[in-house]
N, C-alpha and C positions, 0 to 999 in steps of 0.2 A: 221505550220501556219506562215503567214507573218504578224507580229504584232510588228512593231517598236513602242516603247513607251519610255517615260521617266520613272524614278522610280515611282512605283505605287502611284497614287494620293490619294488612300484611305488607311487608316490604320485601319484594322478591328480587330486587335489583334489576338492572337493565338487561332484558333478555336479548339473546342473539348478539350481544356485544354492542358497544356504543357505535362501532363503525357502521352498523346497519342504518343509523340515522344521519350519516355524514352528509347526505345530500340535502338535509333540511336546513331551513333558515334558522337563525338564532331566534329564540322566542321572546327576547326582550323587544321593546318597542323599536321599530325600524327608525334609523336615524340617517340624516343626510340623503333621504330618498327624494325629498322635495324641498326646495329652498323656502317655500311658504308653508312652514310646518303647521300653521294654525288655520289653514284654509285648503280648499279643494283645488286651488288654481294651479294645478300641474300643467307644464307645457305639453303641447301635443305629443303623443307617443311616449311620454315619460310617465311610467306608472308610479303612483303614490305608494303602492304597497309592494313588498318584495314578492318575487315569484317563489312559490312553494310547491315542490313536487310532492305527489301523493306517495310518499315512501312510508310503508307500514312496517314498523319494527317487530310486529308480532306475527309475521308470516315468513315461511321459508320460500314461498312461491316466486317463480320468475315471471310474474305477470306482465312485465314490460317487454319481455321477449316472446312469450307464448301465453295466450290468455284463454281461459276456459269460457265457453259461450253457452253450453247446455250440458245438463247432467240428466241421465235417465236411470232411475233406480229400480231394481227388481229384487225385492227383499222378503224373506220369511221372518215373521215376528215370533221369536221362540221364547215364550215366557218361562218355561222350565229351566232354560239355560241363561236367561236374561241377556240375550244377544239378538242383534239383527244379522242375518246371514244372506248373502246374495251377491249381486253385481252392480257396478256403476259404470255405465257407458258415458264417456266424456268427450264432447266435441270441443274443439279449440281452434283458434286462429293464430298463425305465426305473425307476430308483429316484427320480428327480426328474422329475415329470410335465412340467416345462417344458424339459427337455433337448432340444436340437435337433441334437446331434452325438454321434457315437460316436468316442472317441479311443483308438487302438490304438498299440502299439509296433511299429516296423519297423526293421530294420537291414540295409542293403544289399539290400533287396528291390526288384525292378523291377515296378511295377504296370502291368498292361495295361488293366484296366477295373475299375470298381466299380458294382454294381447293388444296388438295394434292392427288397425284396419287399413290395408293398402290395396287399392284397386279392387275394392269389394270383397277381399278375402281377409279373414282374421288369422293372425300368426303370432306365436309367442314373441315377446320382446324383453330385453334385459331391463332390470330395475335395481335400485339400491334403496334401502331404508336406513336412514341415518340414526345416530344415537337418540335416545328418548330424553327430552328435556321435560322436567316435571311440570313446567308451565305450558310451553308452546308445542310439545310433542316432537315429532320427527320430520326431517326433510325426506320426502318421498320422491325420488328422481326416476323418471321413466325415459328410456332411450326411444327416440322417435326415428323409425326407419324413413328413408326417402319416400315421399309421397303419402305418408300417413296423415290422416285427418281426424282420427278418432282412436281412443284407447278404451279397453274394457278391463276393469279390475274386479276380480272375484275376491271378496273379503268377508271378514266377520268382526263385529264390534266386541268390546270387552264388557263383562258384567259390571265393571267399575267405571264405565264411561261417564265422564263428568257432565256431559250434555244430556244424558238419558237417565230418568229415574223409573225404576221398576218397583211398583207397589204390590204387596201381597194383598189377597182379598181382605185380610183383617185391617189393612190400612185404608180401605175405601168405605164409603157410606153404606153400600149395599152388602158388604162382607161376603160376597159370593164369588166374584170374579177378580182377577188381577187387573192392573192398570199400568199403562206406560205413557209418559209424556216427555217431550224434549224441552230443553232450554239452551239454545245455541248462541245467544248473545253473551259475551262479545266474541269469543273465538273457540266455541265448543262444537261447531258443526263438524270439525275435523275428528271428533270422537264418534260421529255418526256416519261419515262417509269421507273418502279421500277427495279433497277439494282444494281450490285456491281460497283459503279461508281468510279473506280480508274484505273489508267494505269497499276497497278500491275496485274490486271486480264484481260485475253484475252478470247474472246468468239466468236463463230460463231453465225450467226443470219439469220432468214428468216422473211418474212413479207407479209401480204396481206393488201392492202389499198383500201378503197372505197371512191371515190371523186365525185364531180359533173362531169358528163360525158364529158363536154366540156373542162376539164382541164387534163393536163398530170402530172403524178406523177413519181418521180425519187427517188432513194435511193443510198446509197454508197454500192452497191451490184450489182450482175448480174441482169439486168433489165428484165422485162417481155419479153419473147421470141417473142411474136407476135407484141409487140410495138404498138398495136391499142389503140387509144384514146377512151376508153369506160367506164371509171370510175371504173374499177376493175383491180387492178395491183398486181402482185406477184414479190417477190424479194428473192434472196438467196446470202448470203456471206459465202462461204465455208471455207475461211481462217480465223483463229482466230484473232480478232482485239480488242483493248481496247475500252471501251464504248464511249470515246469522239469522236471516228470516226464513230459512228452511225449518219446518216444524212438523212434528208428528204427535198424534195422541191416539191411543187405543184403549178401549174400555167398555164397560156396560153403560153406554151413554144414550141419552134420549134428547129429542129436539122439540123446541116450541117456537113457532114463528111469532115475530112482533109485527112485521109487515111483509110485503112480497119479496124483499131482498135482504131483510135483517132478521136475525133470530138468535136463539140461545141454545147451546148444547150444555148439558150438565148431567150429573147423576140424578136419579129420579127424586131423591128426597129434597133437593133444593131447586129443582127445575122451575116450578111455578113461582116460587119466591124470587128467583133470579130474573125471570121474564118480567115480573111486576116491577122489580127494582130498576131494571134497565129499559123500561118502556119509553123513556124519553130519547132513546138513541136515534130514532128517525128524525126528531127535531134537531138533534145535534148535527146530524149529517146535513140537513137543510141549511143550518146556520153556517157550517163550514163552507158549503158550496156557494152560498150567497156572498161570502167574504172572499173566498180564495179559488173559486173555480170548481168544476164538476168533480165528483168522486169517480175515480178511474179504474176501480177494481171489481166492478160488477156487484158481487154480494159483499155484505159485511156481517159476518156472524161472530158470536162470542162463545168462548168455551170456558166455563167455570170449572177450574181444576180442583183437585183435592187440596186440603189445607197445607200440604208440604210444599206447594209451589212457592218459591222463595221471593217473588216480586209482587208488586201490586197488580201489574199487568205486563203483557208482552205483545207488541204490535204486529205479530205475524200477519201478513196480508191476507185478507178474506177471512181470517180466523184469529181474532185477538184472544190471548189467554188472559184470564182474570182470576184473582184470588177470591175465595169465598168470604174473606173479611170485609168485602165491599157491601155485602148484603146486610144493611143496617135496618131496613124496614121503612126508612123515611127519605130515601134518595139523597141523603146528606153526603155520601161519599162517592157519588157518581162522577165527580170531576176526574176520577181515574179512567172511567169509560171515555169521557171527553178527550182525555189525554191520548189514550190508545187510538181512538178514532182519528184524532188530529195527525197522528203519525202517518196516516194514509197520504198526507200532503208533505209533511216535514219529517223526513227519515226514510220512509218507504219510497216516496216519489223522488225526493232530492235527499241524497244520503251523504253523511260525512265520509270522506275518502279515507281517513285514518281516525283512530280513537283519540288522537291529539285534538281533533276538530269536533269532539262529541257534542259541544254546545250547539253546532249546526242542527243536529238531530233534536236534542233535548231542550235547548233554550227556545228554539222556534216552536216546538211542540207545546211547551209550557205557556208560551205567549198566546198561541192559537187557542189552547184549552181555556185560558182565562177569558179571552174574548167571547168564546162560545158560552161559557158559564154566565157571563154578563148578558148576552143576548137572550138566554133562556130564563135566567132566574133573577136578573136585575143587577144594577151596579153595586149595591151594598154587599151582596154575596161575593162578587168578584173582588171587591176591595178587601173583604175579610180574608179571602184566600191569599191575596198578595201580601197582606200583613203577616199572616202565619208563615208564608214562604220567606219573607224578609228575615224573620227571627231565625228560621232554619238556616238561611244563607249565612247569617252572622255567626251562628254556632259552628257551621262546617268550616268557615274561614278561620275561626279561632282554633279549631281542632286540626287544621291541616298540618301535615308532617313537615312541610317546607313551603316557603312563600310562593314558589313557582306554581304550586297547585291551586292558587287562588286567582289566577288569571284565566280568561276564557280559553285562550290557546294554550293547551297543555305543553309542558317542556319536552324537548327532544329526548331526554333520558327518562321518560315516563316508565316507571317500574312495572306496571301492570295495567291493563285496560280498566280494571275496577277503579283505579285512582281517578279516572276521568268522570266517574258517575257519582259525583257529590252534588250538593245543591249549587255549587259554582256553575256547573254546566246547565242545570235545570233553571233554578231561580235567577242565577246571575245572567244567563242568556236572556231570560224573559225580561229582566229589568233593563238590560242594554237595549233591547228592541222597544221596550216601553219608552225609553228616553228618545229614541229615534221617532217614534210615533208622536210624542209630545212636540218635538222640535219641528218636524215637517208637516204636522197636521194629520189627523186620523185618516181622512179621506184619501189624501195623497199617499200616505204610507200604506194603506190597504191596497191601493192600486199597484204600488210597487211590489208588495209581497206577492200579490196574485200573479204578476208578470214574472217575478223571480221563480215561483214554483213552475210556471209554464216553460220558462226559458231553460231551466235545468232539469226538466222532467226526465226521469229514468237515467239520471247521471249521478256520479259520485264526485264531490267537489271538496276543496279545502277552504279554510277560513279566508285565505287570500283571494280565492276565486270569488267568494261572496263580496269581499271588500272592494275588489275591482269592479264587479258588477254594480254594487251600491254607488260607487263613485261616479261611474259613467251614466247611470240611469236614474239617480235621485239627487245625490249631493251636488253634482255639477249644475243642476237647475236652481239650487238654492244654497250656494256655498257658505252663506253666513249662518245657516241653521245650527251647525255644530262644528266644533274645531277638531283638527286632527289629534291634538293632545287629549281631548275628551274621549275620542274613540280609542286611542292607544291605551288610555287608562283602564278601559274595560277589557280590551282584547289581549294586550301584551303585558300589562304591568300588574304586579301583585296588589292585593288588598281591595277594599270596597271603595269605589270612586265616590266623590262627594256629590256627583250628579244622580245618585240613586234616588228613586222615588221614595217618599215617606208616606205610605198609604194611610189615609185617615178614615177610620171606621167609627161612626156614631154608635153603632151597636157595641163595639168593643169598649168605647169610653163609658157606656152605661154599665157594662160588666165590671170594669175596673173600679167604678165608683161604688158599686155594691160590694165588691170584694173588700175595698178599703174600709167601708163602714162595718162590715162583719169583723175584719181583723182588728178594728179599733174597739171591739167589745160588743157589737150588735148581736142580736139573736140570729141564729142561722136561718130560722123560719122567715126572717125579713128579706132574705135574698129572693127576688122575684125572678125565678128561673124557669117558670112553667113553660114559657114560649121559646126558650133558648134553643138555638140550633147546635149541631155538633161543633161548629166553628166557634161559637160563643163559649161552649164548655171547654174547648181546647185553650182558648185565650185565658179563661179563668184558671184552669189547672196549670198551664205552662208558666203563668206569672205569679203563682203562689210563692211567697218568700221562703228562703231556706231556714229562717229562724222560727217557723211555725212550731207550735208545741204539739206533743202527742195528743193532748186533750182536744186540740183543734182538729187534728186528723180524725180522731174518734168521732167528734161531733159531725164533721162533714160526711164521713162514711155512714154513720147511722141515719143521717137525713136523706142521703141520695144513693146509698148502696153502691158506691163507686167501685169497691173491690169486686163486686159481682156484675159489673157492667158488661152487657153483651155487645156493646159497640166497641170494636177493637181499638179504634183511635182513642176514644175516651179512656178505656181501660189502660192502654199503654201510657198515656200521659199521667194517669193517677199512679200507676206502678212506679214510674220513674221518680216521682216525688216521694212515694212511700219507701222505696229502697234507701234513698238518701237520708230519710228521717228515721230509718230503722223502725218503721211502723209495723209491728208484729202481725196484726190481723190480716195484713195484705199478702203475706207470704204463701199461705195455703192456696188462695185463688191465683196467685202468680204462678205457682207450681202448675196448676191446671191449665193456665193460659199458655205457658211454655210447652206443655205437652200437646196441646191441640192446634197451635198456630205455628206455621213454619215461615211466615213472611219476614224476610230479612230486615226490613225497615224497623220492625219491632224487636225481634229477638237479638239482633247484633248489639243494639244499644242496651237492651236489658241485661244481657250477660256481661257486657263491658262495665255497666254501672254496678252490677253485683260484685264483680272483681274489685272495682275501684273503691267499694265501700265495705271491704273486709267480709264479704259474703262468698268468698271463693269456694269454700268447702261445701256450702249449701248449694251453690250454683253447679258445682261439679257433680253432685249427686243427682240433681235434676237433669243435667245434660246427659249423664250416662244412660238415663232412661229414655230421654227424648231423642237422642242423636239418631237412632235407627230410622226414625220417621222423618228426619229432615232431609232435604235435597242435598246431593253431594256438594253443590256450590255453598250452601249454608254450612255444611259440616266443615269444609275447608276454612271458611271465615271464622267460625267459632273455635275450631281447633287452634287457630292462630291467636285468638284472644287468651286462651288458657296457657298457650306457650309463651305468652308475654311478648 
């Protein structure tokens, strides 16, 4: 997922109680594990890294006793009621022969009945639904009769399900038909179906959806072979995936192919522009495959969602969701496409077992993304993107609510999965892997990463699983390349290690020189910006000093129409500076921006900055009008901003 954020705005406390994490290792750097703390030279059969069980504090599921293996959904999509209604048939395996219950996660689901399959016959079975927790929902416990190997749950979702957004026709581009899409990461699949909603559990799934006949339904699976818009659709995902990758979208959607197995779905008004913007996706796939092995999911399609989608992208297998803010007209923001595609290796193929290990998903993906951008567009673009990422990483570390959230391995008392999705996991993980690439050599490290993806394919692992594999399969061959203390500084210790790369961009140096000349009194017309990329503009805007005068803001805006920029990244960077300076002419276009853009990367920080700069009343007025169009995830985050 492309989810750039500051440290979590909400502090929900440790859900399920701290005892749920009691089996985890301490997140501080392991000590006394190996007498040679600065080398890999552990004695045979003596692990350098602590053993860490995949204990997920954000699930009720008893997945170490009984584990879900497949889910078959049969659902009616009811737009008038804003619910999914139907059944989930759940296959499972008993890891503990003495287990007599299957425990699932459910959040705001209304259960009509539960049956168990025994010797080919369905019969009702007892169940209990625990109290509702505002964050993690309810413990849904089903009694398993002797010999049962499947259960069937008849249920209905809630109109307020946080993982589902129901849009009215007025909220779509076509203005004629309603629209539905899901966002189940990190733990909202339980609002769509009763599941063991944890990345530690991988399952296959199939589905039948019934919709209004004029709408097209898609899922993160093999689509209906006929592809006829008839209101009756079937899907199948044969590879095991974690529950957060279960995805659904229903609307007046059309398709445009890019090649024989890659294409774009979108509403008609942006379909052609999206296909043109993302036409390099096949080359991205080829670059990924050349580096890290073949693409294993058959098709790779993209779905450009309405503007209320709260993220840059979501890596649902076979059907990545993308924000329309990526369509800039010049392919300058397609690194997000590269990121979501890279998740087909890092995240979807090899998955973090808990959200404490989120860097395994996002750090690896950010690293792969940057390598692909370099392969396609050259080293200078890759360096510029890393430079911008480093600045964001430093900001997020400075804004972290507590030091433990600035290490790659998140603390055992992580309050909410959102806390794991800062630039610490994304950029921090990337720069850690960049260090390993530098120390071991690119060719050697590429071969290691390729084999890592192959070795753990379709598995969920912890940070310690990775470190143990790294030690045995790379570090042991060159024990002097990196020290244990250097690794621990990244993985377990707070703060930015001194081994972080300092990306040097000649293009950014030129931008800085021109910025300095203008700030010293030069004419704005002397800034040679005609050939600047979005990255160069972001560097120029992000580094503008706080002491700029309103006259300087006026001059820049008049020359470059920054307040009216249609590039969402550029507009966001400009508005952040304009708010802090109280530059009045920017507020009307900022109002329009907040009304039309629902991407959390932009709106969370803009609302927070407005509140921090004595613009709470103005921001409250805008939010009261914009809120109905935002995704429930975004509503929760912004509500928390105004609640302080």
